[in-house]
C-alpha angles and dihedrals in degrees: 000000000000140000123204123196105220096166144359087051112136085344135070102234139053096060110197131139127178118209113195125189132166088266107033150019116217129181120210105203126342104212137173123245110240137186125040120035090244086059099042092051087073088073087072097050111115113265117264092224142036105264091210089064095057111109099190144353121213115198124206097197147330104266111123094242088062103037106017100104096049094100090050093052092045091049088053093055113283109144097169124123117261113220123204141135118281091252091052092049091055095044093044089054089057095043098046096046090048092047092052092047092050092048092052092048091048091050090055091050089049092052090053090048091052091052092051098038107028095161097051092040090054091052091049091049092049091051091049091050091052091049091048092050091049092049091046091050090049092052093045092049092056092043088061100034115037092181098057114124119215141134110232093181100068095091091042094055092049096055119126121241098270135140123202114179098191130093134179119239115353115257087230142349134239088260090055091051092049090051092050093050090061088068095058119113121192118221130177130245118273094012115124113224130182102233097174137359106303093356122107124182131201123187123212127186110269095189092223104111133337109305095007115153145199105219121220112192119194113193131193110190114167106303093343125100117188135173117203121185121200112196094199106191110336119214128215125267113248099020117139132261103018134053126269122265114280117247112237120189112176129067143122091216131018129196107199129184116241103185093133099034109153093017138095126204123228113260112270092250091055092048091053091048091052092049091052090048092054093048091052090047091054092046093051092048093044087233138134129266114209116191115186104209137165111248096237121058106350096054092052092049094047091051089047092052094046090050091050092047091049091048089051090049091238094126134034117250103262121177111264122209117196104200100186120085088192091057090055091050091045090054089055089053090051089055090053092059109056088152086079096052125106122237095266093054093046090049093053092048090050087059089050090248108137107196091186087074121077110199111261095358111170116220114207101214096174138033094254091059089046092055092045091062089078090067096048118118112266143274103054143133130237126197108189138162146279109050100210097046091243094125144325134084093308088079092065090054091045091055090052097045109030094091094041113105090200092059125089121206106203121193115202100169145044119302113205121229113272094019124125089243091058092048091050090049088053092054104265111180096202136027132186116226117187090340096310119114116227130189114229108234100144121096114261120206136167135204115190096181093083093058116131089215126085114247123231097277091048092049091050091048089054091049092050088072088067092046088057096039128105094240102055115200117251089211140001118213116207108215138157093050142107115246097259092051092048093047089052098050101036097077090047091054088049089051088062087064094259121128107236133204132180107211124211126228110287092004116151124213129188115232094211 
């Protein structure tokens, strides 16, 4: 029995784990690498397995870094069922179709760019080919030598603050995504299902986004019985809209996210106070508030908080522009799944108070409406995707506002190492967007209390359930984290009496 770490190993994104027994091969997640180009090139590395041999895929949730490569793997021959909660199935439909559409549009833009700028395009292609070869060699080396020591993140962490919004050929098309979606199977929380011979899966609420799940895998392989728990992305206790993460207490092996290792979020009350303060600041200055936010999860919570602050008369009523068609559709999906809501949300809906609606919010459903926002009377607020400034309509607003002293760029979510968002948070004075250098004159602020990820204390609290449980884990694997975060949290996990290991990309471990 073996587990291979094909993503989210010494990095946050690209979640993908391959469980192999004598009777079955099961993938847990099949996510896309996101962020810096040296990270995203890994999406094009040849697969480490034959997709036709996969017996099942179990999906933790619908964020692109957990589900984004599913159409690629299906197009290459995977015919296995894909198990997820009903909420995840709906959200993944939205995410994967949007991802395919954006890739195809970007490929067309890239082709036009190559025709107009053949010299520069050739240089970009050569650099991408070198990066792909390096990433492929790195993966192949670990596939053949599980004991090799190396740090694949050094180049990533040293990248300059630069955004390029072109790619070569799309990883997959809309037709590929539609084909993959036909293999999805919805299952409920806390219902054990045999997903492959000798492999049973149970999903528990992870409290991260709608439909997110902790995956418990029970394996019978010959005379061996093993329980492996995959945390997926763990949410924070007490956050609005959805329920808290489920405590789990028995496992032989645990894979736990470590995104915020070594860091603590502000208390929820402080995060709300800071948000109100920024909105009032923008109103007084007759400026613009730009909030980069992922369409699923963060956008719904930010709208919730703005609606609650307005209702409490703690902020003036500024126009709000939601520049993410996917966020609007995701909010509709949220409304269709009240079974996932916490008591506060259900109580508000029972009183016909829908906190997912901000009064008079304008949804920019097409690019013309998105561009027109720049001419709107100030002050106003924009919530646009994506949350790490690695693509999406937010980049158009960033170009317009980055040199405007009356604009505030407010980060409310995680910024991956090497991304432009991370560089701006660290005080970068210039950034390059699509080859054009921009001075940073806008105000840059961050609020960590709205993060959809548990902070270090909350992760350790969740792990304490295993330390107290009857089936004590033989080993805990810290995944979904950058190296500094993992180095910070690993000794604290060990201090709970749990053996801890930080796996490398493509590393294999025996679950003996």
